[in-house]
C-alpha positions in Angstrom: 0.0 0.0 0.0 1.5 3.3 -1.0 2.0 5.8 1.8 0.7 8.7 -0.4 -2.8 7.3 -0.7 -5.3 8.6 1.9 -8.3 6.6 3.1 -11.3 7.7 5.0 -13.6 5.6 7.1 -16.5 6.2 4.7 -14.6 5.1 1.6 -13.7 1.7 2.9 -16.0 -1.1 3.8 -15.2 -3.8 6.2 -16.0 -6.6 3.8 -13.8 -4.9 1.2 -10.7 -4.9 3.4 -8.0 -7.1 2.1 -6.7 -10.1 4.2 -4.6 -8.9 7.1 -6.1 -5.4 7.2 -8.8 -3.9 9.5 -10.7 -0.6 9.9 -9.5 1.8 12.4 -10.7 5.2 13.6 -8.0 7.0 11.7 -7.9 4.9 8.6 -6.6 1.4 7.8 -3.7 -0.2 9.7 -1.9 -3.3 8.5 -1.7 -6.0 11.1 1.8 -7.4 11.6 2.0 -11.2 11.5 3.1 -12.7 14.8 6.7 -14.0 14.8 7.7 -17.3 16.1 9.7 -17.1 19.3 13.4 -17.4 18.6 15.1 -20.1 20.6 18.6 -19.1 21.7 21.3 -21.8 21.8 23.0 -21.8 25.1 26.5 -23.2 25.4 26.9 -25.9 27.9 29.8 -25.2 30.2 32.3 -28.0 30.3 34.9 -28.1 33.1 38.6 -28.3 32.1 38.8 -31.6 33.9 36.1 -33.2 31.9 37.4 -31.8 28.7 40.9 -33.3 29.5 39.4 -36.7 30.3 37.3 -36.7 27.1 40.3 -35.7 25.0 42.5 -38.4 26.6 39.9 -41.1 26.1 39.4 -40.1 22.4 43.2 -40.2 21.9 43.6 -43.6 23.5 40.7 -45.0 21.4 42.3 -43.5 18.2 45.7 -45.0 19.0 44.1 -48.4 19.8 42.3 -48.4 16.4 45.6 -47.5 14.7 47.5 -50.3 16.5 44.9 -52.9 15.4 45.0 -51.6 11.9 48.8 -51.8 11.9 48.9 -55.2 13.5 46.4 -57.0 11.3 46.8 -55.2 8.0 49.7 -52.7 7.6 52.3 -54.9 9.2 51.4 -57.6 6.6 52.0 -55.1 3.8 55.4 -54.3 5.4 56.3 -58.0 5.5 55.0 -58.6 2.0 57.2 -55.8 0.6 60.2 -57.2 2.5 59.6 -60.6 1.2 59.6 -59.3 -2.4 63.0 -57.7 -1.9 64.4 -60.8 -0.1 63.1 -63.1 -2.8 64.9 -61.1 -5.5 68.1 -61.1 -3.5 67.9 -64.8 -2.8 67.1 -65.8 -6.4 70.1 -63.8 -7.6 72.4 -65.3 -5.0 71.2 -68.8 -5.7 72.1 -68.2 -9.4 75.5 -67.0 -8.4 75.9 -69.7 -5.8 76.7 -67.2 -3.1 74.0 -68.0 -0.6 75.6 -68.6 2.8 75.0 -71.9 4.6 77.8 -72.1 7.2 79.7 -70.1 9.7 78.3 -67.0 11.3 75.6 -65.4 9.1 74.5 -61.8 9.4 71.0 -61.6 11.0 68.3 -60.7 8.5 70.1 -62.2 5.5 68.0 -64.5 3.2 69.2 -68.1 3.4 66.3 -70.5 2.5 63.2 -70.6 0.3 60.5 -72.7 2.0 57.4 -74.2 0.4 54.5 -76.1 2.0 51.7 -76.3 -0.6 49.2 -77.9 1.8 49.0 -74.7 3.9 49.9 -72.2 1.2 53.3 -71.4 2.6 55.8 -69.9 0.2 58.3 -67.6 2.0 62.0 -66.6 2.2 63.6 -67.5 5.5 66.1 -65.1 7.0 68.9 -65.8 9.5 67.9 -65.0 13.0 64.8 -65.3 15.1 64.5 -62.1 17.1 61.4 -59.9 16.9 63.2 -57.6 14.5 64.3 -60.5 12.2 60.8 -62.0 12.1 59.3 -58.7 10.8 60.6 -59.7 7.4 59.4 -63.3 7.4 60.2 -66.7 9.0 63.7 -66.9 10.6 66.2 -69.7 11.0 67.5 -70.4 14.5 71.3 -69.8 14.2 72.3 -72.5 16.7 70.5 -75.2 14.7 71.6 -76.9 11.5 70.7 -75.4 8.1 67.9 -77.2 6.2 69.5 -80.1 4.3 72.3 -80.5 6.8 72.8 -83.3 9.3 70.9 -82.6 12.5 67.7 -80.7 13.3 67.0 -77.4 11.6 64.6 -75.1 13.5 62.6 -72.3 11.8 60.5 -69.8 13.7 57.6 -67.9 12.2 54.8 -65.5 13.3 51.2 -66.5 13.6 49.4 -63.1 14.0 51.5 -60.1 13.1 53.5 -59.2 10.0 51.5 -61.3 7.5 51.3 -64.3 9.9 53.4 -66.6 7.5 53.2 -69.6 10.0 49.5 -69.2 10.8 48.8 -72.4 9.0 51.4 -74.6 10.7 48.8 -76.0 13.1 47.0 -77.4 10.1 49.9 -79.5 8.8 49.0 -83.2 8.6 51.3 -86.2 8.8 52.6 -86.9 5.3 52.5 -83.3 4.0 55.6 -82.3 2.1 57.8 -79.3 2.9 60.5 -78.2 0.4 63.5 -76.1 1.4 65.9 -74.6 -1.2 69.3 -73.5 0.1 72.7 -72.8 -1.2 73.4 -76.6 -0.9 70.4 -77.7 -3.0 66.7 -78.6 -2.8 65.5 -80.8 0.1 62.1 -82.3 0.8 60.7 -83.1 4.2 57.7 -85.2 5.2 55.7 -84.0 8.1 55.6 -86.4 11.1 53.1 -84.6 13.3 52.3 -81.3 15.0 52.9 -81.1 18.8 52.0 -78.7 21.5 53.1 -78.1 25.1 53.4 -81.5 26.9 53.3 -83.6 23.8 56.2 -86.1 23.5 59.1 -85.4 21.2 59.5 -87.6 18.2 62.1 -90.3 18.6 65.6 -90.0 16.9 64.6 -92.9 14.7 61.6 -91.0 13.3 63.5 -87.8 12.8 66.3 -89.5 10.9 69.7 -88.1 10.1 68.3 -84.7 9.1 65.1 -83.2 10.2 63.2 -79.9 10.1 61.1 -78.3 12.9 58.7 -75.3 12.3 57.8 -73.4 15.4 55.1 -70.8 15.9 52.8 -69.5 18.5 49.3 -70.7 19.3 46.6 -70.2 22.0 43.5 -71.7 23.4 40.0 -70.3 24.0 38.7 -67.0 22.7 42.1 -65.3 22.7 43.8 -67.9 20.4 43.4 -65.7 17.3 45.0 -62.5 18.6 46.9 -63.4 21.9 48.6 -66.7 21.6 50.6 -67.8 24.6 52.1 -71.2 23.8 54.4 -72.7 21.2 53.5 -75.5 18.8 56.0 -77.4 16.6 55.7 -79.3 13.3 58.3 -82.0 13.0 59.4 -83.3 9.6 62.1 -85.8 8.4 64.2 -85.5 5.3 62.9 -87.7 2.4 64.3 -86.0 -0.7 67.9 -84.8 -1.2 71.3 -86.0 0.1 72.2 -85.0 3.6 74.9 -82.3 3.7 77.6 -81.8 6.2 77.5 -78.7 8.4 80.5 -76.4 7.9 82.4 -75.3 11.0 81.9 -72.0 12.7 78.2 -72.2 13.5 77.2 -70.6 16.8 76.5 -73.0 19.7 74.0 -70.7 21.4 71.8 -67.7 20.6 71.0 -64.5 22.5 67.9 -64.5 24.8 66.0 -62.4 22.3 66.2 -65.3 19.7 64.4 -67.8 22.0 60.7 -68.7 21.4 58.2 -66.1 22.6 61.0 -63.7 23.6 60.7 -60.0 23.1 63.4 -57.4 22.2 63.4 -54.9 25.0 67.1 -54.1 24.6 68.5 -50.6 25.3 68.9 -50.0 21.6 65.2 -50.7 20.9 64.1 -48.6 23.8 66.3 -45.7 22.8 65.0 -45.9 19.2 61.4 -45.8 20.6 62.3 -42.7 22.7 63.7 -40.9 19.6 60.7 -41.7 17.5 58.2 -40.5 20.2 60.3 -37.3 20.6 60.1 -36.8 16.8 56.3 -37.3 16.9 55.9 -34.7 19.7 58.0 -32.2 17.8 56.0 -32.7 14.7 52.7 -32.1 16.7 54.2 -28.9 18.2 55.2 -27.7 14.7 51.7 -28.5 13.3 50.1 -26.6 16.2 52.1 -23.6 15.3 51.2 -24.0 11.6 47.6 -24.1 12.6 47.7 -20.4 13.4 49.4 -19.5 10.1 48.1 -21.9 7.4 44.7 -22.6 5.9 42.9 -25.9 6.7 43.8 -27.7 3.4 47.4 -26.7 3.7 47.6 -28.1 7.2 45.9 -31.4 6.3 48.2 -31.7 3.2 51.3 -31.5 5.3 50.0 -33.1 8.6 48.6 -36.4 7.3 51.8 -37.8 5.8 53.9 -36.7 8.8 51.5 -38.1 11.4 51.0 -41.4 9.6 54.8 -41.9 9.1 55.4 -41.1 12.8 52.8 -43.5 14.0 54.0 -46.2 11.6 57.6 -45.9 13.0 56.5 -45.9 16.6 54.1 -48.8 16.2 56.7 -50.9 14.3 59.1 -50.4 17.2 56.5 -51.2 19.8 55.8 -54.4 18.0 59.4 -55.5 18.8 58.4 -55.5 22.4 55.9 -58.2 21.8 56.8 -62.0 21.7 58.7 -62.8 18.5 56.3 -65.6 17.4 53.1 -63.6 17.8 
């Protein structure tokens, strides 16, 4: 309605008034529509103590999820990549006949290619059985004979972490064939049985002149899949290939960290963990400062790779503190 138009009470009828308009003594006045009441949001005051507890719980939950992701998936990717590199190195050294099979061998060096078709096992065995050595695949116990040599050869392997290469050892059956390729040739072993704690050892007659024992962890009850607490062994006797003599110079004993279900809590590992945690803290401080200077997308672009790399390093070192057969 234009403000220049004048209305008198005589000119306007009640029934002619438009919707929302009524007669008044001085003319027509438009009625304002009632407005809905505006609800104001009130901030709930949270005490600093509760905020700290909530932040701590969220951080612990996030770290737990990350550890599970690393343990059951990412560590397997790490072990698979290491196996590819070890296989290429071992194949080249087999062709050049430079694979070591006697004396003191550097821990972590590939020495044997093992195959057990009945359980889908195809892996490169490295020298050494510490937690660090077994992150790359199964490991040969240095104080035992090499596969194919006279005596008993012992190979350790994980059943949960880092690809769980020996998770199927418990499923081996008597008569299954295991093949080991070393610098001295190809040797076939026939499985005698799988034994656990308290089971009798096979007799020397059954083991023969040369034998192979695969060792891994196992458990009972609802924790057997993720928290094994005992050792099982698969014993096999040589049935293919000529028994080789063991060169002199092999170690008669191994460090404690190479024993079954041992962890590596040495000073070197703990110092490495300290440095990695310190690096993660420094990165977080730097990112907190960058938060006040950078845009959100710039911060995420830089923060994500650094945080994931830091967590990966720390979690990998923490895994060394767990039993080597897990």
